[in-house]
Structure formats: C-alpha cells, structure tokens
N, C-alpha and C positions, 0 to 999 in steps of 0.2 A: 504494500500500500504506500509506504513512504520510503524513498531512497535518499540517502545523504550523499552529497557530493562536496568534497572539500576542495576549495580553490584558493590560491594565493591572490591577494588583491594588488598589492604594490610591491615592486621589486625592491628587495633589500629590507623589508619590514617583516616583523614576526606576526603581524595581524592577518588572520585568515578568516574567510567567510564560509558559512555552511549554507548551501542551497538545497532546499528540500523539493523534491518532485513528488507531489501528492496527487493521487487520483481521488477526487471527491465522490462520495456515494450520492445517489439520487436522493433528494429530500423533498418532502411536501412543502408547499408554500409557507405553511405555519412554522415548520421546523427551520426552514431557511431564514425566515424573519427572526425567529428566536435566536439562532446562532449569530446572526448579524448584530442583534441587540447586545448579546453578551460580549462580542468582540469590540463593539463600540464602547461599552462601559469599561472594559479592560483597558482599552487605549486611553480613555479619558482619565482613569485612575492612575495609570502609569505616568502619563504626562504631568498630572498634578503633583505626583510624588517626586518627579525628577526634572521638572521644568527648568530649574536653574542650571542643572548640569547640561541639559540639552542645549539651552541658549548659549552657555559658555563654550561648549564644543563647537557650535556653528560659528560663533564669533571668532574663535581661534582659527577656524578653517577659512574664514573670509579672506579674499584677496584684496590687498590694499592697492588701489588704483589712483595714481596721481594725474591730475589734469592740469596742464599749464595754465596759469592765470587764475586758478581757483584754489582758495585756501580752505581747508577743512580741518577743524579741530575735533578729533575723535573723542576727547575727554568730555565734550559737551553732551554727547549722546550715550555715553557708557551706562548711565543709570536708567535711561529710558529705552526699553526693549523695542519700542515702535517708533 
C-alpha cells in the first residue's frame, strides 16, 4: 500500500526526504469529507504549535535581493510577519 523512497535533496547536505507513494482506497463521500476535516484540523494545530519556527525557517531561506537606488531596512519589518 505505501512504499518509501529515500532521496537526497541537496548535494553535500545530510538532509534527506522521504517520498511516500500511497494508493488510496475508494471512500464514500462522507468518509472522504471526514478524512479531509481531520487533516485540516491536524494542519491547523501543527501550524499553531510551530508557527514561529516555520516563519523563522522561511525567513532564513529568503533570498536577499538588492535593487539599485532602493534602500530597504530589514530591521523595520522583522517583528511584523506580514
């Protein structure tokens, strides 16, 4: 039913990704809606618990782009996530 494939993501890093190939069983409309609701709740609870970590990770991964003639002070927006 589920097969695991391990793949390396970036050359020279020790971070690896697991890709699951899953064959989903046929579900009734009610069961599909219930599973979708559970997954949505799980996602929202996970995000609420780890929001600061997720935000910090994406901020660290952001590429700094400098545009000639435009001054941008990153410290002005560090506390405002939006």
